[in-house]
N, CA, C and O of each residue as an XYZ file, in Angstrom:
908
protein
N     -20.270     76.838    -60.738
C     -21.321     76.300    -61.255
C     -21.041     75.451    -62.792
O     -20.560     75.789    -63.873
N     -21.537     74.364    -62.314
C     -21.094     72.961    -63.213
C     -22.211     73.505    -64.682
O     -23.325     74.024    -64.615
N     -21.502     73.192    -65.753
C     -22.027     73.676    -66.821
C     -22.930     72.314    -67.305
O     -22.505     71.171    -67.133
N     -24.276     72.626    -67.953
C     -25.288     71.751    -68.019
C     -24.879     70.472    -68.808
O     -25.478     69.415    -68.610
N     -23.878     70.567    -69.688
C     -23.455     69.567    -70.472
C     -22.348     68.531    -69.713
O     -22.282     67.352    -70.058
N     -21.481     69.092    -68.640
C     -20.948     68.315    -67.975
C     -22.115     67.308    -66.697
O     -21.950     66.125    -66.396
N     -23.110     68.139    -66.220
C     -24.067     67.032    -65.872
C     -24.459     65.923    -66.420
O     -24.568     64.786    -65.961
N     -24.719     66.493    -67.745
C     -25.240     65.257    -68.475
C     -24.304     64.291    -68.700
O     -24.576     63.095    -68.584
N     -23.170     64.718    -69.026
C     -21.932     63.650    -69.232
C     -22.004     62.627    -67.816
O     -22.030     61.400    -67.915
N     -22.027     63.240    -66.713
C     -21.868     62.678    -65.332
C     -23.079     61.828    -65.275
O     -22.874     60.730    -64.757
N     -24.321     62.060    -65.687
C     -25.397     61.297    -65.519
C     -25.271     60.159    -66.276
O     -25.560     59.068    -65.785
N     -24.794     60.288    -67.646
C     -24.842     59.604    -68.676
C     -23.612     58.121    -68.063
O     -23.810     56.913    -68.193
N     -22.680     58.661    -67.562
C     -21.269     57.721    -67.085
C     -22.490     57.189    -65.922
O     -22.974     56.138    -66.342
N     -22.886     57.454    -65.085
C     -23.599     57.095    -63.900
C     -24.249     55.856    -64.453
O     -24.017     54.713    -64.057
N     -25.172     56.233    -65.506
C     -26.400     55.332    -66.062
C     -25.347     54.143    -66.509
O     -25.519     53.024    -66.026
N     -24.310     54.362    -67.383
C     -23.628     53.446    -67.733
C     -22.841     52.153    -66.853
O     -22.526     51.020    -67.217
N     -22.697     52.799    -65.663
C     -22.008     51.895    -64.633
C     -22.875     51.027    -63.998
O     -22.659     49.871    -63.636
N     -24.072     51.823    -63.878
C     -25.236     51.142    -62.940
C     -25.522     49.953    -63.926
O     -25.350     48.805    -63.515
N     -25.988     50.198    -65.321
C     -26.047     49.434    -66.299
C     -25.154     48.191    -66.342
O     -25.725     47.138    -66.626
N     -24.063     48.162    -66.144
C     -23.012     47.290    -66.184
C     -23.008     46.215    -64.783
O     -22.871     44.992    -64.808
N     -23.175     46.976    -63.752
C     -23.382     46.004    -62.587
C     -24.359     45.187    -62.557
O     -24.205     44.021    -62.192
N     -25.700     45.760    -62.998
C     -26.655     44.595    -63.390
C     -26.620     43.546    -64.226
O     -27.160     42.444    -64.118
N     -25.616     44.197    -65.464
C     -25.576     42.894    -66.487
C     -24.604     41.925    -65.720
O     -24.854     40.720    -65.747
N     -23.387     42.444    -64.960
C     -22.831     41.308    -64.217
C     -23.562     40.343    -63.137
O     -23.566     39.117    -63.033
N     -24.166     41.344    -62.390
C     -25.301     40.425    -61.385
C     -26.081     39.637    -62.178
O     -26.304     38.514    -61.725
N     -26.580     39.924    -63.283
C     -27.736     38.904    -63.951
C     -26.899     37.786    -64.397
O     -27.384     36.664    -64.258
N     -25.686     37.895    -64.925
C     -24.830     37.008    -65.453
C     -24.445     36.066    -64.257
O     -24.267     34.898    -64.601
N     -24.288     36.325    -62.982
C     -23.802     35.605    -61.747
C     -25.140     34.990    -61.559
O     -25.068     33.827    -61.958
N     -26.296     35.261    -61.136
C     -27.720     34.868    -60.449
C     -28.186     33.735    -61.881
O     -28.895     32.770    -61.597
N     -27.727     33.939    -63.425
C     -28.310     33.118    -64.120
C     -27.779     31.910    -64.172
O     -28.462     30.890    -64.267
N     -26.337     31.931    -64.105
C     -25.495     30.759    -63.958
C     -25.941     29.867    -62.674
O     -26.208     28.672    -62.796
N     -25.991     30.475    -61.575
C     -26.191     29.874    -60.536
C     -27.462     29.296    -60.288
O     -27.649     28.368    -59.500
N     -28.529     29.981    -61.121
C     -29.956     29.155    -61.077
C     -29.787     27.950    -62.101
O     -30.555     27.006    -61.915
N     -29.079     27.874    -62.931
C     -28.930     26.675    -63.911
C     -28.476     25.694    -63.051
O     -29.036     24.599    -63.113
N     -27.406     25.888    -62.112
C     -26.756     24.718    -61.376
C     -28.195     24.557    -60.349
O     -28.790     23.500    -60.560
N     -28.681     25.252    -59.522
C     -29.656     25.393    -58.565
C     -30.747     24.159    -59.258
O     -31.165     23.108    -58.771
N     -30.953     24.724    -60.431
C     -32.447     24.061    -60.621
C     -32.269     22.283    -61.150
O     -33.075     21.353    -61.158
N     -30.950     22.381    -61.518
C     -30.351     20.915    -61.891
C     -30.200     20.091    -60.577
O     -30.118     18.869    -60.702
N     -30.149     20.703    -59.171
C     -30.162     20.004    -58.201
C     -31.648     19.856    -57.531
O     -32.469     20.738    -57.783
N     -31.895     19.115    -56.957
C     -32.973     18.625    -55.925
C     -33.231     19.804    -55.023
O     -32.407     20.642    -54.656
N     -34.515     19.727    -54.727
C     -34.941     20.770    -53.548
C     -34.650     20.469    -52.141
O     -35.523     19.733    -51.681
N     -33.755     20.765    -51.310
C     -33.215     20.167    -50.086
C     -34.028     20.908    -48.896
O     -34.345     22.097    -48.940
N     -34.287     20.122    -47.943
C     -34.855     20.594    -46.499
C     -33.797     21.332    -45.541
O     -32.637     20.949    -45.694
N     -33.991     22.221    -44.684
C     -33.108     22.852    -43.875
C     -31.876     22.040    -43.339
O     -30.731     22.492    -43.311
N     -32.238     20.814    -42.926
C     -31.407     19.781    -42.433
C     -30.338     19.572    -43.565
O     -29.166     19.744    -43.229
N     -30.637     19.174    -45.044
C     -29.890     18.911    -45.974
C     -29.364     20.222    -46.432
O     -28.294     20.114    -47.031
N     -29.771     21.292    -46.327
C     -29.025     22.177    -46.712
C     -27.881     22.442    -45.842
O     -26.758     22.734    -46.251
N     -28.305     22.298    -44.353
C     -26.874     22.643    -43.513
C     -25.810     21.671    -43.726
O     -24.621     21.945    -43.558
N     -26.209     20.622    -44.067
C     -25.436     19.275    -44.399
C     -24.476     19.487    -45.775
O     -23.441     18.855    -45.986
N     -24.989     20.408    -46.566
C     -24.597     19.885    -48.184
C     -23.009     20.447    -48.199
O     -22.273     20.082    -49.116
N     -22.604     21.181    -47.346
C     -21.175     21.753    -47.802
C     -20.211     20.395    -47.538
O     -19.137     20.267    -48.127
N     -20.785     19.272    -46.465
C     -19.805     18.525    -46.327
C     -20.390     17.428    -47.305
O     -19.511     16.878    -47.969
N     -21.729     16.971    -47.550
C     -22.022     15.814    -48.381
C     -22.463     15.935    -49.477
O     -22.689     14.969    -50.205
N     -22.681     17.206    -49.819
C     -22.983     17.571    -51.128
C     -24.209     17.912    -51.563
O     -25.017     17.589    -50.692
N     -24.895     18.551    -52.755
C     -26.225     18.704    -52.847
C     -26.790     17.419    -53.847
O     -26.227     17.100    -54.894
N     -27.676     16.940    -53.453
C     -28.187     15.912    -54.128
C     -28.703     16.362    -55.458
O     -29.432     17.354    -55.473
N     -28.373     15.666    -56.729
C     -28.351     16.291    -57.812
C     -29.810     15.240    -58.520
O     -30.067     14.121    -58.076
N     -30.493     15.816    -59.499
C     -31.851     14.809    -60.149
C     -31.437     13.762    -60.912
O     -32.292     12.964    -61.296
N     -30.172     13.588    -61.241
C     -29.720     12.438    -62.316
C     -29.781     12.628    -63.342
O     -29.849     11.635    -64.065
N     -29.791     13.912    -63.949
C     -29.979     14.327    -65.317
C     -28.550     13.673    -65.871
O     -27.604     13.390    -65.135
N     -28.582     13.485    -67.338
C     -27.238     13.125    -67.783
C     -26.259     14.426    -67.892
O     -26.668     15.513    -68.300
N     -25.164     14.227    -67.555
C     -24.268     15.071    -67.365
C     -24.142     15.730    -68.900
O     -24.358     15.058    -69.909
N     -23.780     17.074    -68.927
C     -23.894     17.478    -70.501
C     -22.387     17.097    -71.005
O     -21.370     17.471    -70.421
N     -22.407     16.328    -72.130
C     -20.942     16.103    -72.729
C     -20.235     17.307    -73.433
O     -20.728     18.341    -73.883
N     -19.035     16.908    -73.402
C     -18.177     18.069    -73.799
C     -16.812     17.270    -74.512
O     -16.569     16.099    -74.222
N     -16.103     17.920    -75.314
C     -15.101     17.538    -76.177
C     -13.707     18.609    -75.928
O     -13.603     19.592    -76.660
N     -12.804     18.375    -74.996
C     -11.619     19.386    -74.970
C     -10.448     18.465    -74.778
O     -10.683     17.257    -74.730
N      -9.361     18.845    -74.675
C      -7.798     18.069    -74.617
C      -7.322     18.037    -73.246
O      -7.814     18.795    -72.411
N      -6.393     17.208    -72.949
C      -5.988     17.200    -71.422
C      -4.811     17.850    -71.782
O      -4.601     18.394    -72.866
N      -3.866     17.756    -70.605
C      -2.687     18.272    -70.100
C      -1.637     17.665    -71.004
O      -0.538     18.208    -70.890
N      -1.705     16.661    -71.882
C      -0.871     15.911    -72.663
C      -1.261     16.353    -74.034
O      -0.401     16.092    -74.876
N      -2.275     16.923    -74.459
C      -2.714     17.132    -75.404
C      -3.504     16.286    -76.145
O      -3.709     16.570    -77.325
N      -4.098     15.060    -75.546
C      -5.014     14.295    -76.173
C      -6.569     14.725    -76.017
O      -7.004     15.119    -74.935
N      -7.338     14.625    -77.126
C      -8.670     14.619    -76.684
C      -9.577     14.062    -75.952
O      -9.563     12.837    -76.067
N     -10.271     14.421    -75.324
C     -11.167     13.654    -74.409
C     -12.665     14.117    -74.451
O     -12.980     15.306    -74.508
N     -13.364     13.309    -74.426
C     -14.842     13.503    -74.405
C     -15.469     13.192    -73.133
O     -15.286     12.071    -72.658
N     -16.140     13.988    -72.560
C     -16.776     13.316    -71.156
C     -17.301     11.720    -71.240
O     -16.856     10.728    -70.663
N     -18.230     11.836    -72.023
C     -19.001     10.615    -72.432
C     -17.793      9.259    -72.497
O     -18.014      8.156    -71.998
N     -16.591      9.612    -73.176
C     -15.702      8.317    -73.141
C     -15.250      7.664    -71.933
O     -14.603      6.617    -71.921
N     -15.692      8.457    -70.703
C     -15.389      8.189    -69.510
C     -16.243      7.250    -68.765
O     -15.935      6.912    -67.622
N     -17.504      6.726    -69.465
C     -18.375      5.972    -69.288
C     -17.933      4.721    -68.599
O     -16.982      4.054    -69.008
N     -18.714      4.387    -67.439
C     -17.937      2.998    -67.045
C     -17.233      3.128    -65.551
O     -17.252      2.375    -64.577
N     -16.496      4.625    -65.834
C     -16.058      5.216    -64.501
C     -16.822      5.999    -63.741
O     -17.725      6.669    -64.241
N     -16.549      6.008    -62.437
C     -17.171      7.325    -61.925
C     -16.416      8.429    -62.068
O     -15.200      8.265    -61.965
N     -16.827      9.522    -62.281
C     -16.066     10.808    -62.271
C     -16.397     12.005    -61.633
O     -17.492     12.563    -61.697
N     -15.186     12.464    -60.874
C     -15.360     13.841    -60.466
C     -14.831     14.640    -61.086
O     -13.652     14.568    -61.433
N     -15.687     15.659    -61.375
C     -15.488     16.692    -62.235
C     -15.591     18.001    -61.519
O     -16.596     18.400    -60.930
N     -14.286     18.718    -61.645
C     -14.106     19.991    -60.734
C     -13.701     21.225    -62.219
O     -13.236     21.013    -63.339
N     -14.123     22.417    -61.563
C     -13.551     23.735    -62.398
C     -12.299     24.223    -61.451
O     -12.292     24.516    -60.255
N     -11.184     24.201    -62.477
C      -9.784     24.554    -61.885
C      -9.354     26.057    -62.654
O      -9.392     26.064    -63.885
N      -8.996     27.166    -62.018
C      -8.446     28.096    -62.882
C      -6.770     27.884    -63.114
O      -5.955     27.820    -62.194
N      -6.534     27.813    -64.208
C      -5.233     27.556    -64.394
C      -4.111     28.526    -64.080
O      -2.936     28.348    -64.400
N      -4.570     29.527    -63.450
C      -3.538     30.522    -62.795
C      -3.840     30.413    -61.086
O      -3.110     31.043    -60.322
N      -4.691     29.775    -60.686
C      -4.871     29.978    -59.390
C      -4.020     29.440    -58.405
O      -3.533     28.311    -58.468
N      -3.839     30.266    -57.477
C      -2.775     29.775    -56.169
C      -3.615     29.931    -54.994
O      -3.018     30.407    -54.029
N      -5.048     29.610    -54.792
C      -5.661     30.112    -53.624
C      -6.647     28.686    -53.673
O      -6.084     27.594    -53.595
N      -7.826     28.748    -53.778
C      -8.954     27.957    -53.490
C      -8.734     26.620    -54.428
O      -9.016     25.478    -54.065
N      -8.228     26.948    -55.582
C      -8.021     25.987    -56.585
C      -7.001     24.550    -56.222
O      -7.231     23.395    -56.581
N      -5.914     25.014    -55.462
C      -5.206     23.861    -55.054
C      -6.096     23.021    -54.053
O      -6.232     21.798    -54.081
N      -6.727     23.983    -53.085
C      -7.252     23.352    -51.808
C      -8.437     22.155    -52.650
O      -8.740     21.115    -52.064
N      -8.946     22.444    -53.889
C     -10.064     21.607    -54.696
C      -9.140     20.370    -54.987
O      -9.522     19.256    -54.629
N      -7.981     20.527    -55.602
C      -7.370     19.570    -56.158
C      -6.920     18.563    -54.857
O      -7.020     17.337    -54.906
N      -6.445     19.265    -53.774
C      -6.019     18.614    -52.712
C      -7.037     17.408    -52.157
O      -6.821     16.227    -51.888
N      -8.194     18.199    -52.107
C      -9.401     17.569    -51.479
C      -9.958     16.158    -52.430
O     -10.341     15.119    -51.894
N      -9.908     16.377    -53.921
C      -9.863     15.403    -54.738
C      -8.877     14.046    -54.647
O      -9.215     12.862    -54.637
N      -7.577     14.622    -54.586
C      -6.446     13.716    -54.592
C      -6.993     12.700    -53.156
O      -7.390     11.535    -53.174
N      -6.875     13.399    -52.278
C      -6.943     12.854    -50.916
C      -8.073     11.890    -50.788
O      -7.907     10.702    -50.508
N      -9.295     12.483    -51.017
C     -10.515     11.454    -51.064
C     -10.300     10.245    -51.904
O     -10.621      9.110    -51.554
N      -9.751     10.550    -53.008
C      -9.670      9.562    -53.900
C      -8.759      8.165    -53.263
O      -8.958      6.953    -53.349
N      -7.782      8.912    -52.660
C      -6.750      7.935    -52.225
C      -7.261      7.327    -50.997
O      -6.732      6.228    -50.826
N      -8.189      7.669    -49.975
C      -8.886      7.128    -48.904
C      -9.715      5.977    -49.460
O     -10.036      5.070    -48.692
N     -10.141      5.943    -50.937
C     -10.998      4.773    -51.312
C     -10.226      3.342    -51.158
O     -10.856      2.300    -50.981
N      -8.876      3.386    -51.236
C      -8.278      2.239    -51.611
C      -7.981      1.708    -52.732
O      -8.673      2.272    -53.579
N      -7.293      0.888    -53.231
C      -6.684      1.064    -54.648
C      -7.650      0.553    -55.488
O      -7.898      1.087    -56.569
N      -8.381     -0.715    -54.978
C      -9.536     -1.167    -55.997
C     -10.874     -0.159    -56.270
O     -11.476     -0.049    -57.338
N     -11.137      0.480    -55.117
C     -12.101      1.286    -55.666
C     -11.744      2.595    -56.414
O     -12.462      3.178    -57.226
N     -10.638      2.914    -56.040
C     -10.167      4.290    -56.636
C      -9.678      4.072    -57.979
O      -9.310      5.073    -58.594
N      -9.595      2.732    -58.650
C      -9.283      2.601    -60.012
C     -10.381      2.593    -60.756
O     -10.248      2.251    -61.931
N     -11.662      2.946    -60.279
C     -12.753      2.940    -60.866
C     -13.372      4.548    -60.905
O     -14.443      4.956    -61.354
N     -12.419      5.169    -60.347
C     -12.779      6.622    -60.361
C     -11.763      7.500    -61.208
O     -10.547      7.323    -61.277
N     -12.461      8.416    -61.793
C     -11.426      9.225    -63.019
C     -11.848     10.400    -62.326
O     -13.001     10.623    -61.958
N     -10.480     11.419    -62.106
C     -10.590     12.794    -61.610
C     -10.602     13.747    -62.790
O      -9.759     13.434    -63.630
N     -11.347     14.864    -63.103
C     -11.123     15.462    -64.135
C     -11.332     16.675    -63.854
O     -12.352     16.853    -63.188
N     -10.496     17.968    -64.222
C     -10.895     19.197    -63.997
C     -10.921     20.051    -65.676
O     -10.258     19.960    -66.709
N     -11.790     20.663    -65.321
C     -11.683     22.035    -66.576
C     -11.508     22.960    -66.401
O     -12.095     23.602    -65.530
N     -10.461     23.497    -67.296
C     -10.028     24.669    -66.997
C     -11.121     26.036    -66.688
O     -12.001     26.307    -67.506
N     -10.958     26.739    -65.568
C     -11.749     28.019    -65.438
C     -11.107     28.892    -65.599
O     -11.324     29.758    -64.752
N     -10.173     29.213    -66.479
C      -9.803     30.391    -67.018
C      -9.845     30.712    -68.388
O      -8.809     30.459    -69.004
N     -10.761     31.196    -69.011
C     -10.876     31.358    -70.545
C      -9.681     32.214    -71.036
O      -9.732     32.537    -72.223
N      -8.737     32.585    -70.400
C      -8.036     33.794    -70.768
C      -6.537     33.052    -70.608
O      -5.584     33.714    -71.018
N      -6.247     31.668    -70.017
C      -5.011     31.136    -70.036
C      -5.652     29.725    -70.370
O      -6.202     29.046    -69.503
N      -5.547     29.366    -71.600
C      -6.304     28.144    -72.143
C      -5.264     27.167    -72.750
O      -5.658     26.040    -73.051
N      -4.018     27.494    -72.946
C      -3.168     26.652    -73.758
C      -2.734     25.358    -72.736
O      -2.521     25.457    -71.528
N      -2.658     24.061    -73.592
C      -2.099     22.880    -72.949
C      -0.851     23.268    -72.033
O      -0.723     22.697    -70.951
N       0.079     24.237    -72.450
C       1.061     23.922    -71.268
C       0.810     24.866    -70.044
O       1.507     24.918    -69.031
N      -0.165     25.508    -70.281
C      -0.694     26.194    -68.975
C      -1.381     25.323    -67.880
O      -1.242     25.526    -66.674
N      -2.203     24.247    -68.475
C      -2.780     23.324    -67.742
C      -1.777     22.315    -67.356
O      -1.873     21.834    -66.227
N      -0.922     21.965    -68.061
C       0.086     21.093    -67.890
C       1.162     21.285    -66.779
O       1.704     20.478    -66.024
N       1.291     22.719    -66.949
C       2.409     23.577    -65.646
C       2.019     23.571    -64.564
O       2.819     23.534    -63.629
N       0.021     23.620    -64.265
C      -0.390     23.806    -62.999
C      -0.514     22.416    -62.434
O      -0.587     22.184    -61.227
N      -0.535     21.440    -63.456
C      -0.762     20.312    -62.695
C       0.366     19.566    -62.192
O       0.326     18.734    -61.286
N       1.694     20.049    -63.065
C       2.943     19.654    -62.416
C       3.204     20.192    -61.014
O       3.671     19.527    -60.089
N       2.727     21.900    -60.950
C       3.443     22.264    -59.794
C       2.559     22.016    -58.472
O       2.878     22.437    -57.360
N       1.394     21.268    -58.758
C       0.320     20.916    -57.925
C       0.611     19.586    -57.340
O       0.177     19.327    -56.218
N       1.574     18.398    -58.254
C       1.673     17.485    -58.191
C       0.394     16.414    -58.922
O       0.254     15.244    -58.566
N      -0.241     16.910    -59.712
C      -1.379     16.417    -59.999
C      -1.478     15.648    -61.739
O      -2.469     15.158    -62.281
N      -0.061     15.787    -62.278
C       0.141     15.324    -63.752
C      -0.282     14.338    -63.977
O      -1.004     14.378    -64.973
N      -0.180     13.142    -63.413
C      -0.459     11.735    -63.835
C      -1.769     11.463    -63.013
O      -2.285     10.388    -63.319
N      -2.571     12.322    -61.842
C      -3.417     11.971    -60.985
C      -4.572     12.634    -61.536
O      -5.472     12.765    -60.708
N      -4.847     13.142    -62.806
C      -6.278     13.563    -63.243
C      -6.101     13.970    -64.486
O      -4.940     14.066    -64.885
N      -7.121     14.276    -65.315
C      -7.123     14.876    -66.569
C      -7.547     16.432    -66.412
O      -8.575     16.824    -65.860
N      -6.592     17.201    -66.981
C      -6.720     18.678    -66.661
C      -7.171     19.205    -68.155
O      -6.401     19.452    -69.083
N      -8.714     19.327    -68.164
C      -8.854     19.752    -69.484
C      -9.057     21.214    -69.919
O      -9.434     22.102    -69.154
N      -8.732     21.401    -71.402
C      -8.848     22.951    -71.921
C      -9.167     22.751    -73.075
O      -9.241     21.632    -73.583
N      -9.490     24.232    -73.861
C      -9.843     24.389    -75.261
C      -9.920     25.763    -75.536
O      -9.412     26.632    -74.827
N     -10.495     25.940    -76.467
C     -10.692     27.479    -76.974
C     -11.520     27.794    -75.779
O     -12.102     27.020    -75.019
N     -11.427     29.542    -75.768
C     -12.198     30.038    -74.777
C     -13.838     29.664    -75.147
O     -14.671     29.307    -74.314
N     -14.031     29.811    -76.357
C     -15.508     29.553    -76.720
C     -15.938     28.291    -76.345
O     -17.096     28.247    -75.930
N     -15.312     27.242    -76.380
C     -15.558     25.834    -75.977
C     -15.641     25.873    -74.252
O     -16.517     25.248    -73.653
N     -14.908     26.456    -73.755
C     -14.729     26.527    -72.316
C     -16.135     27.295    -71.740
O     -16.675     26.903    -70.705
N     -16.606     28.319    -72.454
C     -17.740     28.919    -72.019
C     -18.939     28.096    -72.097
O     -19.877     28.164    -71.303
N     -18.861     27.353    -73.051
C     -19.875     26.384    -73.247
C     -20.146     25.671    -72.488
O     -21.313     25.376    -72.230
N     -19.169     25.209    -71.935
C     -19.155     23.994    -70.594
C     -19.470     24.787    -69.331
O     -20.259     24.280    -68.534
N     -19.051     25.724    -69.122
C     -19.507     26.543    -68.159
C     -21.058     26.964    -67.818
O     -21.703     26.995    -66.770
N     -21.362     27.275    -69.190
C     -22.756     27.551    -69.334
C     -23.748     26.154    -68.943
O     -24.819     26.135    -68.338
N     -22.981     25.052    -69.514
C     -23.939     23.681    -69.558
C     -24.249     23.281    -68.104
O     -25.258     22.740    -67.651
N     -22.899     23.765    -67.368
C     -22.902     23.465    -65.865
C     -23.370     24.235    -64.996
O     -23.359     23.929    -63.804
N     -23.897     25.448    -65.479
C     -24.147     26.575    -64.133
C     -22.810     26.965    -63.512
O     -22.939     27.452    -62.388
N     -21.520     26.870    -63.974
C     -20.399     27.773    -63.291
C     -20.488     28.944    -63.685
O     -20.848     29.125    -64.848
N     -20.196     30.046    -62.856
C     -20.336     31.201    -62.833
C     -18.469     31.322    -63.082
O     -17.682     30.654    -62.412
N     -18.035     32.324    -64.190
C     -16.720     32.451    -64.481
C     -16.674     33.951    -64.734
O     -17.481     34.463    -65.509
N     -15.856     34.587    -64.173
C     -15.466     36.024    -64.471
C     -14.355     36.502    -64.509
O     -13.762     36.540    -63.431
N     -13.679     37.019    -65.677
C     -12.014     37.520    -65.575
C     -12.353     38.904    -65.689
O     -13.011     39.366    -66.622
N     -11.800     39.696    -64.527
C     -11.869     41.451    -64.621
C     -10.901     41.672    -65.453
O     -10.170     40.820    -65.958
N     -10.871     43.031    -65.645
C     -10.188     43.817    -66.324
C      -8.355     43.729    -66.077
O      -7.470     44.037    -66.875
N      -8.245     43.221    -64.744
C      -6.915     42.998    -63.985
C      -6.161     41.799    -64.354
O      -4.977     41.524    -64.161
N      -7.110     41.139    -64.932
C      -6.879     39.519    -65.366
C      -7.194     38.596    -64.372
O      -7.106     37.378    -64.528
N      -7.690     39.350    -62.993
C      -8.064     38.239    -62.020
C      -9.434     37.251    -62.288
O     -10.496     37.856    -62.435
N      -9.450     36.287    -62.333
C     -10.299     35.278    -62.488
C     -11.163     34.825    -61.132
O     -10.608     34.397    -60.120
N     -12.637     34.988    -61.271
C     -13.564     34.519    -60.327
C     -14.403     33.641    -60.656
O     -15.188     33.856    -61.580
N     -14.402     32.377    -59.902
C     -15.148     31.419    -60.536
C     -15.715     30.317    -59.211
O     -15.144     30.087    -58.145
N     -16.819     29.851    -59.642
C     -17.598     28.900    -58.579
C     -16.615     27.729    -58.444
O     -16.208     27.151    -59.452
N     -16.201     27.348    -57.121
C     -15.146     26.116    -56.781
C     -16.377     24.655    -56.900
O     -16.621     23.950    -55.921
N     -16.862     24.490    -57.938
C     -17.807     23.500    -57.921
C     -16.904     22.020    -58.436
O     -15.879     21.920    -59.110
N     -17.771     20.986    -57.803
C     -17.273     19.584    -57.936
C     -18.492     18.903    -57.913
O     -19.376     18.895    -57.056
N     -18.361     18.098    -59.431
C     -19.708     17.205    -59.497
C     -19.222     15.813    -59.514
O     -18.307     15.408    -60.231
N     -19.996     15.011    -58.555
C     -19.943     13.380    -58.956
C     -20.937     13.155    -60.137
O     -22.107     13.529    -60.059
N     -20.431     12.538    -61.219
C     -21.309     11.746    -62.107
C     -20.817     10.327    -62.115
O     -19.651      9.932    -62.153
N     -21.953      9.627    -62.069
C     -22.015      7.994    -61.950
C     -21.375      7.236    -63.271
O     -21.397      7.737    -64.395
N     -20.956      6.295    -63.043
C     -20.706      5.360    -64.433
C     -21.660      5.411    -65.466
O     -21.177      5.065    -66.544
N     -22.966      5.755    -65.514
C     -23.382      5.835    -66.647
C     -23.650      7.268    -67.109
O     -24.568      7.408    -67.917
N     -23.096      8.161    -66.779
C     -23.086      9.862    -67.092
C     -24.234     10.547    -66.489
O     -24.697     11.484    -67.141
N     -24.781     10.256    -65.365
C     -25.507     10.763    -64.660
C     -24.960     11.881    -63.415
O     -24.144     11.477    -62.586
N     -25.443     13.204    -63.367
C     -25.186     13.813    -62.619
C     -25.879     13.285    -61.152
O     -27.042     12.904    -61.024
N     -24.808     13.370    -60.043
C     -25.412     12.400    -58.786
C     -25.088     13.888    -57.532
O     -26.119     14.319    -57.016
N     -23.981     14.467    -57.177
C     -23.751     14.948    -56.227
C     -23.042     16.334    -56.852
O     -22.262     16.344    -57.804
N     -23.493     17.489    -56.101
C     -22.653     18.759    -56.559
C     -21.938     19.261    -55.136
O     -22.611     19.163    -54.110
N     -20.896     19.674    -55.079
C     -19.971     19.944    -53.937
C     -19.446     21.477    -54.412
O     -19.458     21.897    -55.569
N     -19.026     22.132    -53.329
C     -18.377     23.481    -53.473
C     -17.097     23.696    -52.436
O     -17.282     23.641    -51.220
N     -16.234     23.860    -52.812
C     -14.699     23.923    -51.987
C     -14.974     25.195    -50.943
O     -15.210     26.313    -51.400
N     -14.931     24.973    -49.679
C     -14.888     26.270    -48.924
C     -13.606     26.777    -49.047
O     -12.666     25.988    -49.132
N     -13.358     28.389    -49.079
C     -12.120     28.948    -49.147
C     -11.248     29.040    -47.880
O     -10.768     30.108    -47.502
N     -11.051     27.771    -47.190
C     -10.484     27.728    -46.023
C      -9.339     26.535    -46.189
O      -9.367     25.447    -46.763
N      -8.349     27.212    -45.449
C      -7.003     26.384    -45.148
C      -7.048     25.379    -43.994
O      -6.193     24.507    -43.837
N      -8.201     25.579    -43.129
C      -8.011     25.201    -41.764
C      -8.245     23.528    -42.043
O      -9.065     23.129    -42.869
N      -7.559     22.792    -41.380
C      -7.340     21.370    -41.452
C      -8.806     20.540    -40.981
O      -9.185     19.498    -41.514
N      -9.488     21.218    -39.919
C     -10.655     20.714    -40.168
C     -11.609     20.593    -40.894
O     -12.343     19.612    -41.015
N     -11.658     21.740    -41.499
C     -12.353     21.985    -42.714
C     -12.126     21.027    -43.857
O     -13.028     20.279    -44.237
N     -10.757     21.045    -44.487
C     -10.644     20.332    -45.327
C     -10.753     18.585    -44.922
O     -11.059     17.726    -45.748
N     -10.493     18.370    -43.760
C     -10.793     16.990    -43.674
C     -12.284     16.569    -43.487
O     -12.591     15.425    -43.824
N     -13.166     17.344    -43.013
C     -14.563     17.549    -43.373
C     -15.069     17.300    -44.725
O     -15.950     16.506    -45.054
N     -14.234     18.267    -45.624
C     -14.491     17.978    -47.066
C     -14.203     16.806    -47.627
O     -14.930     16.151    -48.374
N     -13.042     16.531    -47.225
C     -12.614     15.164    -47.872
C     -13.428     13.979    -47.596
O     -13.807     13.219    -48.487
N     -13.769     13.786    -46.004
C     -14.670     12.888    -45.699
C     -15.876     12.937    -46.343
O     -16.429     11.864    -46.584
N     -16.515     14.196    -46.745
C     -17.933     14.068    -47.343
C     -17.591     13.805    -48.633
O     -18.590     13.335    -49.178
N     -16.711     13.870    -49.369
C     -16.301     13.641    -50.859
C     -16.162     11.953    -50.981
O     -16.470     11.239    -51.935
N     -15.672     11.634    -49.860
C     -15.070     10.019    -49.849
C     -16.642      9.438    -50.025
O     -16.879      8.701    -50.982
N     -17.899      9.855    -48.903
C     -18.705      9.195    -48.868
C     -19.704      9.140    -50.170
O     -20.337      8.178    -50.604
N     -19.635     10.480    -50.647
C     -20.247     10.405    -51.913
C     -19.573      9.538    -53.101
O     -20.321      8.888    -53.831
N     -18.348      9.517    -53.282
C     -17.805      8.907    -54.122
C     -17.961      7.228    -53.899
O     -18.188      6.516    -54.877
N     -17.857      6.792    -52.869
C     -17.997      5.457    -52.167
C     -19.783      5.039    -52.712
O     -20.160      3.934    -53.101
N     -20.648      6.329    -52.574
C     -22.074      5.970    -53.076
C     -22.426      5.221    -54.111
O     -23.181      4.261    -54.264
N     -21.406      6.139    -55.102
C     -21.628      6.311    -56.806
C     -20.573      5.234    -57.322
O     -20.351      5.032    -58.516
N     -20.017      4.639    -56.379
C     -19.049      3.517    -57.257
C     -19.353      2.704    -58.230
O     -20.236      1.939    -57.845
N     -18.953      2.450    -59.608
C     -19.607      1.418    -60.289
C     -19.197      0.083    -59.735
O     -18.088     -0.034    -59.215
N     -20.066     -0.975    -59.819
C     -19.918     -2.322    -59.705
C     -18.602     -3.117    -60.028
O     -18.410     -3.192    -61.242
N     -17.768     -3.652    -59.355
C     -16.363     -4.113    -59.814
C     -16.508     -5.454    -60.820
O     -15.503     -5.980    -61.297
């Protein structure tokens, strides 16, 4: 027969575990709602095409931030006005979906041609608040052929968390150090307004990657600044 005190402890442990699950789930949906509320309401047809062509945004001014790039240079998002910005969230230790995002960004920009590509800046924000060093984002950039192809920005954990919150991007690092985050990409026009929201598919399929690149190319061409 189980002692009443033991039963009480088990009940308390179960209550704590349930509360933690509620908090984690609440955090996830709160961040997703921020992003979805900043996107326009879509029709069923538009929603079906959103993985390819992106979610249209309301055109609000993109939240500004100040971080440092892979070379230690300070960068403010607002300092990139005059260029279209493709902004992604990349885990500085990721070896799965993040390389797919980087490849899609690089290949899509290359498809624009030299003149148009010169008006586009690729930006990644470090989506791992436990691996925030400049060395970490520089090493990731080198390992994936992106060292001179983009700005991979990082900062303190507090600074990064503020950016995640501003953009409605869910980021969670578990007790084992595994990072889970939304594979979000934003197209920001040359005046600094949010225009399209994309999310990378977790697929190495060539047709999927080709479709995502084509969709991003269409979006980038749509919001190119005039030469």
